[in-house]
Phi, psi and omega in degrees: 000141175296136182281353183278188180281339179277117182293129180194140177237155181227153182217126173258120189221145169263118187247127178263184176304143184203164176206103185208162176257131180251116180293174181301131174241139185281346186267163168274128181241122177249125183244129179244124179278119182263314183216154175242121178275313175229126183296158178163180183258156173241134180236145180217153180220118179257021177108353182238023179112162184275141172242151185228147181202135168269100184284152177238155178306135183101351180284147176244154172213145182240138171249108183296159177300147175061042181242130174266141187211158172238144185224143172221139178208141176244021179240165174245136187206162174251129183231150172247121183246141176242125182247114185246114177297150179299330178299321179292318179300316180294325180292322180288315188273339178058230184288352177271004181296124178298152182298323179239108180291328177299314179292324183297320183263357183304320180301337180285348184259005180287332183197165172284151183211167182239145179205097183303322180294315179298323178299315180296316181295320181293319178295323178293321178296320177298320180295311184285345178294345178265358184269163180232008180278155178303322180295330176294319180297313182294318181294321180300315180294320179295318179297315182295318178299316180296317182295318179296322178295317179297320181295318179293323176296316179296324180287345181075025182287132177267124179293142180273140177275077181276148178292133178285119184279333182224110186296154178304326180294314180293320180295319178298320179298319179294315180300315181294321178297314181296318180297319183284339186237025184298335180283343185271171180273060180276155180218190184297325179298318179294318181294320179295322179296320178295324180282346181076030182231162173292156182301319182293313180296318181298316181301316179292315183294317181298314181298321179295317184282322188262333182089004178222151173291155179304319181296314181293319179298315180296320178297320178296321178295319178297319180291322176300318177296319179297319179298317180298319180289325177296325181277324193246011178217167177258013180298145176283170186295328179294317179294321179295318178302318181294320182285346181253006175084013176278148184293332182196172177296322180295327177296316177299316182299314181296318182296316181289323178295323179292324185270316185246355174087359180222164178286162178304317181298317180292321178298321178296320180295321183285329189247349181285172179296144181293000000 
């Protein structure tokens, strides 16, 4: 998993000969061929007939979101795959997100192609995905943003001039309000009032612009604050829960287990200084 805020997973796999049907997957999948163990061709069918290619190391292939496919291969190879949820793509692109992500990335699936810069960026993302430093988190998000931009340029996708539902000024006002009042029991109604919008309109607009619902975004901010206090203070978990706006210590515990898979105490043990 990418260590940054942008959700993305990667897989290094040795793939042998195969013949299978792949059901619809909601994510964008980018596959990079690293090595060939036994030469051969790869064939794919996205519903409009079979295409064939003898891939070479350095080749890329894209499977657009929401695409059903059939695959045949008589070669063995090592591939590095990047799986990007549509939620992450929308979060990166914001108001420039094409109406149909499947159509936007479809040109990349017509054939295998090479891109040395993309290859370097993808290998670097794989490298930093194993890191735990703050710079690894920041670098991962930057790499993913750059790669998605390069992919859309290669696909020739024209950005849509969509109406901005929540202006940068209003959004900045909401962010500053949440940051200043993270210890309080603030909710979507409070955030909508700061933005000067109805709760219903604000919820839709915020999700479109940020890529997350207001509630989920606020919960992530509370957990980020909790992580910082767990690392940089001697406060107990009950005090940290109170300073981060959680209703109770158990509320903090459940939230962290849902997001990072461990309790606050365990997370402090794993990430704190030795």
